[in-house]
C-alpha positions as CSV (number, residue, x, y, z in Angstrom):
1,R,-59.9,76.1,43.6
2,P,-58.3,72.8,42.9
3,F,-56.3,71.3,45.8
4,S,-53.1,71.1,43.8
5,S,-53.1,74.7,42.9
6,S,-53.6,75.7,46.5
7,Q,-50.7,73.6,47.5
8,A,-48.5,75.1,44.9
9,S,-49.5,78.6,45.9
10,G,-48.9,77.8,49.5
11,K,-45.1,77.2,49.2
12,L,-42.8,79.1,51.4
13,P,-40.5,81.7,49.8
14,G,-37.2,79.9,50.7
15,S,-38.3,76.4,49.6
16,D,-37.5,77.1,45.9
17,L,-33.9,77.9,46.8
18,R,-33.5,74.8,48.9
19,E,-34.9,72.6,46.0
20,I,-32.5,74.3,43.6
21,D,-29.6,73.6,45.9
22,A,-30.6,70.0,46.3
23,G,-31.0,69.5,42.6
24,S,-27.6,71.0,41.9
25,S,-26.0,68.8,44.5
26,A,-27.8,65.7,43.0
27,E,-26.6,66.6,39.6
28,A,-23.0,67.0,40.8
29,V,-23.2,63.5,42.4
30,G,-24.6,62.1,39.2
31,E,-21.8,63.5,37.2
32,E,-19.2,62.0,39.5
33,E,-20.9,58.5,39.2
34,E,-21.0,58.9,35.4
35,E,-17.2,59.6,35.4
36,E,-16.7,56.6,37.6
37,D,-18.8,54.3,35.3
38,E,-16.8,55.6,32.3
39,G,-19.8,57.0,30.5
40,V,-22.0,53.8,30.7
41,E,-25.7,54.8,31.1
42,F,-28.3,52.5,32.4
43,G,-30.6,51.1,29.7
44,T,-28.5,51.9,26.7
45,L,-27.3,48.3,26.0
46,S,-30.8,47.3,24.9
47,N,-30.3,49.2,21.6
48,K,-27.7,46.6,20.5
49,F,-30.2,43.7,20.6
50,S,-33.3,45.5,19.4
51,S,-32.7,44.5,15.8
52,R,-31.9,40.8,16.5
53,K,-34.4,38.3,15.2
54,Y,-32.5,35.0,15.9
55,Y,-30.9,33.8,19.1
56,H,-28.4,30.9,19.3
57,K,-27.6,29.0,22.4
58,T,-24.0,29.2,23.6
59,T,-21.9,27.8,26.3
60,S,-19.0,29.0,28.4
61,R,-16.6,26.8,26.3
62,F,-17.5,28.6,23.1
63,Q,-17.1,32.0,24.8
64,N,-13.6,31.0,25.9
65,L,-12.7,29.8,22.4
66,K,-13.5,33.3,21.1
67,L,-11.1,34.9,23.7
68,Q,-8.2,32.6,22.9
69,E,-5.1,34.3,21.7
70,G,-3.9,33.8,18.2
71,E,-5.1,34.4,14.7
72,E,-8.8,34.3,14.4
73,E,-10.3,32.7,11.4
74,P,-11.9,35.4,9.2
75,E,-15.7,35.2,9.4
76,R,-17.1,33.6,6.2
77,K,-19.8,35.5,4.5
78,L,-22.8,33.5,3.4
79,R,-23.0,33.1,-0.4
80,R,-25.8,35.0,-2.1
81,G,-27.9,33.6,-4.9
82,P,-29.2,30.1,-5.6
83,K,-27.5,27.2,-3.7
84,N,-26.0,24.2,-5.5
85,S,-27.7,20.9,-4.9
86,P,-26.1,18.0,-3.0
87,Y,-25.9,16.0,-6.2
88,W,-23.8,18.8,-7.8
89,Y,-21.4,18.6,-4.9
90,F,-21.3,14.8,-5.3
91,L,-20.2,15.1,-9.0
92,K,-17.7,17.9,-8.2
93,C,-16.1,16.0,-5.4
94,K,-16.0,12.8,-7.5
95,A,-14.2,14.7,-10.4
96,L,-11.7,16.2,-8.0
97,I,-10.9,12.8,-6.4
98,K,-10.4,11.3,-9.9
99,E,-7.8,14.0,-10.6
100,D,-6.0,13.1,-7.3
101,K,-7.2,16.3,-5.6
102,L,-8.6,14.8,-2.3
103,A,-7.6,17.9,-0.3
104,E,-9.6,20.2,-2.6
105,A,-12.6,17.8,-2.5
106,L,-12.6,17.8,1.3
107,E,-12.3,21.6,1.3
108,L,-15.2,22.0,-1.1
109,F,-17.4,19.7,1.1
110,E,-16.5,21.0,4.5
111,V,-16.2,24.8,3.7
112,Q,-18.3,25.7,0.7
113,M,-21.1,23.1,1.1
114,L,-21.5,22.9,4.9
115,K,-20.3,26.4,6.1
116,E,-20.9,28.9,3.3
117,E,-24.0,27.5,1.6
118,R,-25.2,25.4,4.5
119,V,-26.5,22.6,2.2
120,Q,-27.8,19.6,3.9
121,P,-25.5,16.7,2.8
122,E,-26.8,13.3,1.6
123,E,-25.3,9.8,2.0
124,S,-23.7,9.9,-1.4
125,N,-21.7,13.1,-0.5
126,Y,-20.1,11.3,2.4
127,T,-19.6,7.9,0.6
128,V,-17.7,9.5,-2.3
129,L,-15.3,11.3,0.1
130,I,-14.8,8.1,2.3
131,G,-14.0,6.3,-0.9
132,G,-11.4,8.9,-1.9
133,C,-9.8,8.6,1.6
134,G,-9.9,4.8,1.3
135,R,-7.8,4.8,-1.9
136,V,-5.0,6.7,-0.2
137,G,-5.3,5.0,3.2
138,Y,-6.5,8.1,5.0
139,V,-8.1,6.0,7.7
140,K,-8.6,8.8,10.4
141,K,-10.5,11.1,8.0
142,A,-12.6,8.3,6.6
143,F,-13.9,7.3,10.0
144,R,-14.4,10.9,11.0
145,L,-16.7,11.4,7.9
146,Y,-18.4,8.1,8.8
147,N,-19.1,9.3,12.4
148,D,-20.3,12.7,11.2
149,M,-22.6,10.9,8.7
150,K,-24.2,8.9,11.5
151,K,-24.6,12.0,13.7
152,R,-26.6,13.7,10.9
153,G,-29.0,10.7,10.8
154,L,-27.8,9.4,7.5
155,T,-27.9,5.7,6.9
156,P,-24.6,4.2,5.6
157,T,-24.8,1.9,2.6
158,E,-22.8,-1.1,1.5
159,A,-20.6,1.2,-0.6
160,T,-19.8,3.1,2.6
161,Y,-18.6,0.0,4.4
162,T,-16.6,-1.1,1.3
163,A,-14.9,2.3,1.3
164,L,-14.1,2.1,5.0
165,F,-12.6,-1.5,4.7
166,N,-10.6,-0.3,1.7
167,A,-9.2,2.6,3.8
168,C,-8.1,0.1,6.5
169,A,-6.4,-2.1,3.8
170,E,-4.5,0.8,2.3
171,S,-3.4,2.3,5.7
172,P,0.3,3.0,6.0
173,W,0.2,1.4,9.5
174,K,-1.1,-2.1,8.9
175,D,-1.7,-3.0,12.6
176,S,-3.8,0.1,13.2
177,G,-5.7,-0.5,10.0
178,L,-6.5,-4.1,11.0
179,Q,-7.8,-3.1,14.4
180,S,-10.1,-0.5,12.8
181,A,-11.4,-3.0,10.3
182,L,-12.0,-5.7,13.0
183,K,-13.8,-3.1,15.2
184,L,-16.0,-2.1,12.2
185,R,-16.7,-5.8,11.4
186,Q,-17.8,-6.4,15.0
187,Q,-20.2,-3.4,14.9
188,L,-21.7,-4.7,11.7
189,K,-22.2,-8.1,13.2
190,S,-23.9,-6.7,16.2
191,K,-26.3,-4.8,14.0
192,N,-26.9,-8.0,11.8
193,E,-25.8,-6.1,8.7
194,E,-25.7,-8.3,5.6
195,L,-22.6,-7.6,3.5
196,N,-22.5,-8.1,-0.3
197,L,-19.7,-9.8,-2.2
198,I,-17.9,-6.5,-3.0
199,T,-17.8,-5.5,0.7
200,Y,-16.5,-9.0,1.6
201,H,-13.8,-8.6,-0.9
202,A,-12.8,-5.3,0.7
203,L,-12.6,-7.1,4.1
204,L,-10.7,-10.0,2.5
205,K,-8.2,-7.3,1.2
206,V,-7.7,-6.0,4.7
207,C,-6.9,-9.5,6.0
208,A,-4.6,-10.2,3.0
209,L,-2.5,-7.0,3.4
210,C,-2.7,-6.4,7.1
211,S,-2.9,-10.0,8.6
212,D,-2.2,-13.5,7.4
213,L,-3.7,-16.3,5.4
214,R,-5.5,-17.9,8.3
215,M,-7.6,-14.8,8.9
216,C,-8.4,-14.8,5.2
217,F,-9.8,-18.3,5.5
218,D,-12.0,-17.1,8.4
219,V,-13.6,-14.5,6.1
220,L,-13.8,-17.0,3.3
221,K,-15.7,-19.4,5.5
222,E,-18.2,-16.7,6.3
223,M,-18.6,-15.8,2.6
224,V,-19.3,-19.4,1.6
225,H,-21.7,-19.8,4.6
226,K,-23.6,-16.8,3.5
227,G,-24.0,-18.3,0.0
228,H,-21.8,-16.0,-2.0
229,V,-20.3,-17.3,-5.3
230,L,-16.5,-17.2,-5.3
231,T,-14.9,-15.4,-8.3
232,A,-11.5,-14.8,-9.7
233,E,-11.2,-11.7,-7.6
234,T,-11.8,-13.7,-4.4
235,F,-8.8,-15.9,-5.2
236,S,-6.7,-12.9,-6.1
237,F,-6.9,-11.6,-2.5
238,L,-6.0,-15.1,-1.3
239,L,-2.9,-15.0,-3.5
240,M,-2.0,-11.6,-2.1
241,S,-2.0,-13.1,1.4
242,C,0.2,-16.0,0.1
243,I,2.8,-13.6,-1.2
244,K,3.3,-12.2,2.3
245,D,4.8,-15.6,3.4
246,S,8.3,-15.4,2.0
247,E,9.2,-19.0,3.0
248,N,6.2,-21.0,1.8
249,G,4.3,-18.4,-0.2
250,F,4.9,-20.0,-3.7
251,R,3.6,-23.4,-2.6
252,Y,0.5,-21.8,-1.0
253,A,-0.1,-19.9,-4.3
254,L,0.1,-23.1,-6.3
255,Q,-2.4,-24.8,-4.0
256,V,-4.8,-21.9,-4.2
257,W,-4.4,-22.0,-8.0
258,K,-5.4,-25.7,-8.0
259,E,-8.5,-25.1,-6.0
260,M,-9.5,-22.2,-8.2
261,T,-9.2,-24.3,-11.4
262,K,-11.2,-27.1,-9.8
263,L,-14.1,-24.7,-9.4
264,G,-13.9,-24.0,-13.1
265,I,-12.8,-20.3,-12.6
266,K,-10.4,-19.1,-15.2
267,A,-7.6,-16.8,-14.2
268,D,-7.3,-13.2,-15.5
269,S,-4.2,-11.2,-16.2
270,H,-4.1,-9.9,-12.6
271,I,-4.0,-13.4,-11.1
272,Y,-1.2,-14.4,-13.5
273,N,0.8,-11.4,-12.5
274,L,0.3,-12.4,-8.8
275,M,1.6,-15.9,-9.6
276,L,4.7,-14.3,-11.1
277,R,5.1,-12.1,-7.9
278,A,4.9,-15.2,-5.8
279,A,7.6,-16.9,-7.9
280,R,9.8,-13.8,-7.5
281,D,9.4,-13.1,-3.8
282,C,8.5,-16.4,-2.1
283,G,10.1,-19.8,-1.6
284,I,8.5,-23.2,-2.0
285,G,9.3,-24.3,1.6
286,D,10.1,-27.9,2.4
287,P,10.6,-29.7,-1.0
288,V,9.3,-33.0,0.6
289,V,6.1,-31.4,1.8
290,A,5.7,-29.5,-1.5
291,S,6.1,-32.7,-3.5
292,E,3.6,-34.5,-1.4
293,V,0.9,-31.7,-1.6
294,L,1.4,-30.4,-5.2
295,L,2.0,-33.8,-6.9
296,R,-0.8,-35.7,-5.2
297,P,-3.2,-37.3,-7.7
298,A,-6.4,-35.3,-8.4
299,H,-8.8,-37.9,-7.0
300,D,-7.3,-37.6,-3.5
301,N,-8.4,-33.9,-3.4
302,S,-12.0,-34.5,-4.6
303,S,-13.4,-34.2,-1.1
304,Q,-12.8,-30.5,-1.2
305,L,-15.7,-29.9,-3.6
306,R,-19.3,-30.4,-2.6
307,L,-22.7,-29.8,-4.1
308,A,-24.0,-26.3,-3.6
309,P,-27.2,-25.8,-1.6
310,G,-30.3,-24.4,-3.1
311,R,-29.5,-20.9,-1.8
312,Q,-26.2,-21.1,-3.6
313,K,-27.9,-22.0,-6.9
314,E,-30.3,-19.1,-6.6
315,K,-27.5,-16.6,-6.0
316,V,-25.7,-17.9,-9.0
317,K,-28.5,-16.8,-11.3
318,N,-28.3,-13.3,-9.8
319,Q,-24.5,-13.0,-9.8
320,K,-23.3,-13.4,-13.3
321,K,-19.6,-12.8,-13.0
322,K,-17.0,-13.4,-15.7
323,G,-15.3,-16.7,-15.3
324,S,-17.7,-17.9,-12.5
325,E,-20.6,-19.3,-14.5
326,S,-19.2,-22.9,-14.4
327,A,-18.7,-22.6,-10.6
328,A,-22.5,-22.9,-10.1
329,A,-22.7,-26.6,-9.4
330,V,-20.0,-26.9,-6.8
331,Q,-19.0,-25.1,-3.7
332,L,-15.6,-24.9,-2.1
333,D,-15.1,-26.8,1.2
334,V,-13.0,-24.1,2.9
335,E,-12.2,-26.2,6.0
336,A,-10.7,-29.1,3.9
337,M,-8.8,-26.6,1.8
338,E,-7.4,-24.9,4.9
339,K,-6.3,-28.3,6.3
340,Q,-4.5,-29.2,3.1
341,L,-2.9,-25.8,2.8
342,F,-1.4,-26.0,6.3
343,W,-0.8,-29.7,5.9
344,E,2.8,-29.4,7.0
345,S,2.0,-28.4,10.6
346,S,-0.6,-31.1,11.0
347,V,1.5,-34.0,9.8
348,R,4.9,-33.0,11.2
349,P,5.1,-35.9,13.7
350,E,4.8,-38.4,10.9
351,E,7.4,-36.7,8.7
352,P,10.4,-38.8,9.8
353,I,8.5,-42.0,8.9
354,R,7.5,-40.6,5.5
355,Q,11.1,-39.6,4.9
356,Q,12.4,-43.1,5.7
357,N,9.9,-44.6,3.2
358,K,11.0,-42.2,0.6
359,D,14.7,-43.1,1.2
360,V,13.8,-46.8,0.7
361,N,11.9,-46.0,-2.5
362,C,14.9,-43.9,-3.8
363,A,17.3,-46.8,-3.0
364,E,15.1,-49.2,-5.0
365,T,14.9,-47.0,-8.0
366,E,18.6,-46.1,-8.1
367,P,19.6,-49.1,-10.5
368,A,16.9,-48.0,-12.9
369,A,18.0,-44.4,-12.7
370,L,21.5,-45.4,-13.7
371,D,20.2,-47.1,-16.9
372,S,17.9,-44.2,-17.9
373,P,18.7,-40.9,-16.2
374,S,15.5,-39.1,-15.5
375,V,16.6,-35.7,-14.2
376,A,16.2,-32.5,-16.2
377,H,18.5,-30.2,-14.4
378,G,18.3,-27.2,-16.7
379,R,16.9,-25.3,-13.8
380,T,19.1,-26.4,-11.0
381,G,17.0,-29.2,-9.7
382,A,13.6,-27.6,-10.0
383,L,11.9,-30.7,-11.4
384,M,12.7,-34.4,-11.9
385,R,11.0,-36.1,-14.9
386,R,10.6,-39.7,-16.0
387,G,11.1,-41.2,-19.5
388,Q,14.2,-39.3,-20.8
389,N,17.4,-40.9,-22.0
390,K,20.8,-39.3,-22.6
391,T,20.1,-38.4,-26.2
392,E,16.9,-36.6,-25.3
393,Q,18.7,-34.8,-22.5
394,E,21.4,-33.5,-24.8
395,Q,18.8,-32.5,-27.3
396,A,17.0,-30.6,-24.6
397,R,20.1,-28.8,-23.5
398,L,20.8,-27.7,-27.1
399,S,17.2,-26.6,-27.6
400,Q,17.6,-24.4,-24.5
401,K,20.1,-22.3,-26.3
402,L,17.8,-21.6,-29.2
403,R,14.3,-21.4,-27.6
404,F,12.5,-21.6,-24.3
405,C,12.8,-24.8,-22.3
406,N,9.7,-27.0,-22.6
407,L,9.1,-28.0,-19.0
408,P,6.0,-29.4,-17.2
409,N,3.7,-26.7,-16.0
410,L,2.2,-27.0,-12.5
411,L,-0.4,-24.5,-13.5
412,D,-1.8,-26.8,-16.1
413,S,-4.3,-29.2,-14.6
414,R,-4.0,-31.5,-17.6
415,M,-0.4,-32.3,-16.9
416,A,0.1,-36.0,-16.4
417,D,0.8,-37.0,-12.8
418,A,3.5,-39.4,-13.8
419,A,5.5,-36.7,-15.6
420,V,7.0,-35.4,-12.4
421,V,8.6,-37.5,-9.7
422,S,9.4,-34.8,-7.1
423,L,10.2,-31.2,-6.7
424,G,13.7,-29.8,-5.9
425,T,14.6,-26.9,-3.7
426,A,13.7,-24.2,-6.3
427,A,15.9,-21.7,-4.6
428,T,16.0,-19.1,-7.3
429,P,13.2,-17.2,-9.0
430,S,14.2,-18.7,-12.4
431,D,13.8,-22.2,-10.8
432,R,10.3,-21.3,-9.6
433,L,9.4,-19.9,-13.1
434,A,10.5,-23.2,-14.5
435,L,7.9,-25.0,-12.4
436,M,5.3,-22.9,-14.3
437,G,6.6,-23.9,-17.7
438,D,9.2,-21.1,-18.0
439,A,8.3,-17.9,-20.0
440,E,6.9,-19.7,-23.0
441,G,4.8,-22.2,-21.1
442,F,3.5,-19.5,-18.9
443,L,2.4,-17.3,-21.8
444,N,0.8,-20.3,-23.6
445,K,-1.2,-21.0,-20.4
446,M,-2.4,-17.4,-20.4
447,K,-3.4,-17.8,-24.0
448,D,-5.4,-20.9,-23.2
449,D,-7.3,-18.9,-20.5
450,N,-7.9,-15.9,-22.9
451,A,-5.9,-13.7,-20.5
452,E,-4.0,-11.0,-22.4
453,P,-0.5,-10.3,-21.0
454,N,0.2,-6.7,-20.2
455,I,3.4,-4.7,-19.7
456,K,3.4,-5.7,-16.0
457,T,3.5,-9.3,-17.0
458,F,6.6,-8.9,-19.2
459,T,8.3,-6.7,-16.5
460,L,7.9,-9.5,-14.0
461,L,9.1,-12.1,-16.5
462,A,12.2,-9.9,-17.1
463,E,13.0,-10.2,-13.4
464,L,12.4,-13.9,-13.2
465,V,14.3,-15.3,-16.2
466,G,17.8,-16.7,-15.6
467,P,20.8,-14.4,-15.9
468,Q,22.3,-16.4,-18.8
469,S,18.9,-17.4,-20.3
470,P,18.1,-16.4,-23.9
471,S,14.7,-15.5,-22.6
472,A,15.9,-12.0,-21.6
473,S,16.9,-11.1,-25.1
474,S,13.7,-12.6,-26.5
475,L,11.3,-10.7,-24.3
476,L,11.3,-7.6,-26.6
477,A,10.3,-9.8,-29.5
478,L,7.5,-11.3,-27.4
479,L,6.4,-7.8,-26.5
480,D,6.0,-7.0,-30.2
481,E,4.3,-10.3,-30.9
482,H,1.6,-9.6,-28.3
483,K,1.4,-5.9,-29.4
484,V,2.2,-4.6,-25.9
485,K,3.5,-1.1,-25.6
486,V,6.8,-1.0,-23.8
487,D,7.6,1.5,-21.1
488,V,10.6,2.8,-19.2
489,T,10.0,0.5,-16.2
490,F,10.6,-2.6,-18.4
491,F,14.0,-1.3,-19.5
492,N,14.8,-0.3,-16.0
493,T,14.2,-3.9,-14.9
494,L,16.6,-5.2,-17.6
495,I,19.3,-2.6,-16.5
496,R,18.9,-3.5,-12.8
497,K,19.3,-7.2,-13.6
498,K,22.5,-6.5,-15.4
499,S,23.8,-4.1,-12.8
500,K,23.2,-6.7,-10.0
501,Q,25.5,-9.0,-11.8
502,G,28.2,-6.3,-11.8
503,D,28.0,-5.9,-15.6
504,L,28.0,-2.1,-16.0
505,E,28.8,-2.2,-19.7
506,G,25.9,-4.7,-20.3
507,A,23.6,-2.4,-18.4
508,K,24.6,0.5,-20.5
509,S,24.0,-1.5,-23.7
510,V,20.3,-1.5,-22.9
511,L,20.1,2.3,-23.2
512,P,20.3,2.4,-27.1
513,A,17.3,0.0,-27.3
514,L,15.4,2.3,-24.8
515,V,16.1,5.4,-27.0
516,K,15.2,3.5,-30.1
517,R,11.7,2.9,-28.8
518,G,11.2,6.7,-28.4
519,L,11.7,6.6,-24.6
520,S,13.8,8.8,-22.3
521,P,15.7,7.5,-19.2
522,N,14.5,8.7,-15.9
523,L,16.1,9.0,-12.5
524,Q,15.2,5.4,-11.8
525,T,17.3,4.4,-14.8
526,F,20.4,6.1,-13.4
527,C,19.7,4.7,-10.0
528,N,19.8,1.2,-11.5
529,L,23.1,2.0,-13.3
530,A,24.5,3.2,-10.0
531,I,24.2,-0.3,-8.6
532,A,27.1,-1.5,-10.8
533,C,29.3,1.5,-10.1
534,H,31.6,-0.3,-7.7
535,R,34.7,1.8,-8.6
536,E,35.2,5.5,-7.8
537,K,35.9,6.2,-11.4
538,D,32.5,4.8,-12.6
539,G,30.5,6.5,-9.9
540,L,32.0,9.9,-10.5
541,Q,31.6,9.5,-14.2
542,L,27.9,8.8,-13.7
543,L,27.5,11.9,-11.5
544,S,29.3,14.0,-14.1
545,D,27.1,12.6,-16.9
546,L,24.0,13.6,-14.9
547,K,25.3,17.1,-14.4
548,R,26.1,17.4,-18.1
549,S,22.5,16.3,-18.9
550,G,21.1,19.0,-16.5
551,V,19.7,16.4,-14.1
552,T,20.3,16.7,-10.3
553,P,20.9,13.4,-8.6
554,N,18.3,12.5,-6.0
555,K,18.7,10.9,-2.6
556,Y,18.1,7.4,-4.0
557,I,21.0,7.6,-6.5
558,Y,23.4,8.9,-3.8
559,S,22.2,6.1,-1.4
560,T,22.9,3.5,-4.1
561,L,26.4,4.9,-4.7
562,I,27.1,5.0,-1.0
563,A,26.1,1.4,-0.6
564,A,28.5,0.4,-3.4
565,A,31.3,2.4,-1.8
566,V,30.7,0.9,1.7
567,R,30.7,-2.6,0.3
568,Q,34.2,-1.9,-1.1
569,L,35.4,0.0,2.0
570,D,36.5,2.8,-0.4
571,Y,36.6,5.8,1.9
572,S,37.9,8.2,-0.7
573,Y,35.0,7.2,-2.9
574,L,32.6,8.0,0.0
575,T,34.2,11.4,0.6
576,E,33.7,12.3,-3.1
577,I,30.1,11.3,-3.0
578,L,29.5,13.4,0.2
579,R,31.2,16.4,-1.5
580,D,29.0,16.1,-4.5
581,M,25.9,15.9,-2.3
582,R,27.0,19.1,-0.5
583,N,27.5,20.9,-3.8
584,N,24.1,19.9,-5.1
585,Q,22.4,20.6,-1.7
586,V,20.7,17.2,-1.6
587,P,19.5,16.7,2.0
588,P,20.3,13.2,3.3
589,N,17.4,11.0,4.5
590,E,17.4,8.5,7.4
591,V,18.7,5.6,5.2
592,I,21.7,7.6,4.1
593,I,22.6,8.6,7.6
594,R,22.4,5.0,8.8
595,Q,24.7,3.9,5.9
596,L,27.2,6.6,6.8
597,E,27.1,5.9,10.5
598,F,27.9,2.2,9.7
599,A,30.8,3.2,7.5
600,A,32.2,5.6,10.1
601,Q,32.5,2.9,12.8
602,Y,35.7,1.1,13.5
603,P,35.5,-2.7,13.1
604,P,35.0,-4.4,16.5
605,K,38.5,-6.1,16.6
606,F,40.4,-3.3,14.8
607,D,43.7,-2.3,16.4
608,R,45.6,0.3,14.5
609,Y,48.7,-0.2,16.6
610,K,48.9,-3.9,16.2
611,S,48.7,-4.3,12.4
612,K,48.3,-2.3,9.3
613,N,45.0,-2.6,7.4
614,P,45.1,-1.2,3.9
615,Y,41.3,-1.0,3.7
616,L,41.1,1.2,6.8
617,E,44.0,3.5,6.2
618,K,41.7,6.4,5.2
619,I,38.9,5.9,7.7
620,D,40.1,8.7,10.0
621,G,40.1,11.2,7.2
622,F,36.6,10.1,6.2
623,R,35.4,10.4,9.8
624,G,36.7,13.9,10.1
625,Y,35.1,15.0,6.9
626,Y,31.8,13.2,7.7
627,Y,31.4,14.9,11.0
628,R,32.1,18.3,9.5
629,W,29.6,17.5,6.7
630,L,26.9,16.6,9.2
631,K,27.1,20.1,10.7
632,V,26.5,21.9,7.4
633,M,23.9,19.5,5.8
634,A,20.3,19.8,6.7
635,G,18.6,16.4,7.1
636,E,15.4,15.6,5.2
637,E,12.3,15.4,7.3
638,T,10.1,12.5,6.5
639,P,6.7,13.8,5.5
640,H,3.6,12.5,7.1
641,P,1.8,10.1,4.7
642,W,-1.4,12.2,5.0
643,E,0.2,15.6,4.9
644,K,-0.8,16.5,1.3
645,Y,-4.4,15.6,2.0
646,R,-4.8,18.1,4.9
647,T,-5.6,21.7,4.7
648,A,-3.7,24.1,7.0
649,K,-6.3,24.4,9.7
650,R,-7.1,20.6,9.7
651,A,-3.4,19.8,9.9
652,V,-3.0,21.9,13.1
653,D,-6.0,20.3,14.7
654,D,-4.7,16.8,13.8
655,H,-1.3,17.6,15.3
656,K,-3.0,18.9,18.5
657,E,-4.9,15.6,18.8
658,E,-1.8,13.5,18.2
659,A,0.0,15.5,20.9
660,V,-2.8,15.0,23.4
661,Q,-2.9,11.3,22.6
662,E,0.8,11.0,23.2
663,Q,0.7,12.6,26.7
664,P,1.1,10.0,29.5
665,G,-2.0,9.0,31.4
666,Q,-4.4,9.8,28.6
C-alpha cells in the first residue's frame, strides 16, 4: 500500500472531532477579524489596477491638492475624432484677438488646445497670444506665455520680443513695465540676440511712454550703431517722449522735427498730429534758450550729419521704407543731437553773459524799432518779425478777421533765418500753433509733404485755435474741402471749448450743426455741456433734459456738475445733484467722493461766531445730508485693468498670487 493511505487509515477515532473543533474555532476567529477589518479581504485590491495600461508619476503635493476642500474642477473628457492643427488654432486665436476677445482666445488655447485635444503648440501660437496681451498691456500674462514657451523648448522669434516690449509699453503701471522691459533687454544682450528695426521701435516706445527722452537717446545710439536706417516711425517715438515734458516739450519737438527734415525724411499724418499734441500740452521753456536753439542758422548744425558707413549703405538697399530713401547718404550723429537738445543745462553758467549781450543789442536796435515797428503781436508775442511798417501791420490785423494769419512757420526749413528775430513766451496753445504757421500754414505744410489730414488733425486744431479766432468757424469748411468725414468727437471738442469760456448758449448752438450732419449727441456731449452749468438752474435743466431723452447721467456728468457747484460754493446746488444721483442709483467713484469731502470741509480760518459768511450759510445742511447720503449709496469699486481678460479660475489664481506677494517677509 502507498504510505499516504496507510497514514490516513491509521488515524485515531477522536482525531477527526478535534480537527473539526479546531477548524470551527479558526473560522470563528477569522469572522471576528473580518468584522474588525470592515470587510477588507487580502488580495482583492489588485483587481482595481489589473486593467491599467499607463502609469503616471505623482508626488505628495499633487495628492494633497486632490484632497483640498472646495469645488473640484469637473474632469474634462478628451475630445473624440480628428484633432485640429496648431495652424488652425493660430488662425482662430488671431481672429478672436482681432474682435477684442482676448479672454476667449486664451481659453481656446489653454483649455481646448492644450488640455482637451493635447495638441503640441508651436511658436506662432504663443506669439499671437503674446501680441494680443501686448496690445492691452497684460504684461503678467504675456511673460507667463513667454516662459511657458521656453519650457516647451520653442525658440522665440523677433516678433515675440516685439510683442513683449509692446506689452511693457502699454502696461497700466509704467514703472513696472519699464523694469520688465529693461530686464528683457538685458537678457537679450547676454544672449547676443540681434534685434531688427521693428523690435527696436517697440523698445523705443517703452522708453518714450515709461521713461524719458534721455533713455530714448540711449536706444537711438544703439540703433544707429547697429546700422539701422531711421524712419519717420523712429522720430514719432521721439516726439512721444518730448510730449511727456510739459515745460520744454514743444521746443524739443521742434528740434527733433528739424533733425528729421535734415535727414530728408518726410513727415506723415501721425507725426503732424504729434506736433499738434506737443503744441497743445507742452510749453516752449525759456524763450531765450528757445530762440538761440531754434533760430540758429542751418550751417551751425551741419556737424550733426555724417556720411554713413558701408554697412549702412548695404542696409539701405534692403530696407526700403516710405520717406526714408533719401536718408541713405547720411547718418544722424545722435550724440551731437542730444547735446543740442539738452543745450540749456550744458550752457547754463554762460547764460547771464549771453543775456547781457542781448540786452546791449536790444538797446542798440531800439531807435530803429521806433521808426519801423517790427512786432507782429497777433498771437500775444509768439514771434517778432523784421521788415513791417505800420500800414502793413494794420493790413495784417484786418486780414486776420477775414482769413488765417500768415505767419512764419518753424516747421518749414525754407523759411528765411532773418524773418524772425526772437521767440516770445508762447504761453497759450494758440501762440504755439502760430509758431507753426497757424491752421492754414500747418495744413499747407502737410500738403507739401503729401500728408493727408484726418479727423484727428482737425479735432486737435479745434482745440488749438484761439477763442476769438475765425479759424474755429472755418474748420467745418476745411473739413469739407479735404473731404474728411466728421465725427461726434470733433463737435464735442467745439462744445468743450465754448463751455470752458462759460458760454453755455454758444455751446448749445453747436448742437444743430451736429444734428445737421446726421450725428447724435452722446454722453460725452452732455458732459461737455455740464462744464458751463455754473448755476443751479442750468444744471438741473440739463439733468431733466437727459431724463426726458431717456438717458441716465453717468458718473462723469455728475462729477462735472459737482465741480461747477463746488467752484461756486453753492451748497443747495450740490444737495440737488446728490439727490438726483440717489434717485438714479449712480454709484459715486473715488473722484466724486474726493470732491464732496473737500466741499464738506470748513475753511481753515472760518469762525461762524465771529462773522457771517453768506457763502457758507448752508454748509451745515449740506454736511448733514451728505453724511446720510453716504450711508445709503454704494461706492463704485474700481475694476482691475486686466479683469475682463481673465477667466474665473485664472482670476482666482492671480488674486492668490497677489495676496502671497503682498505678505510681509516674502
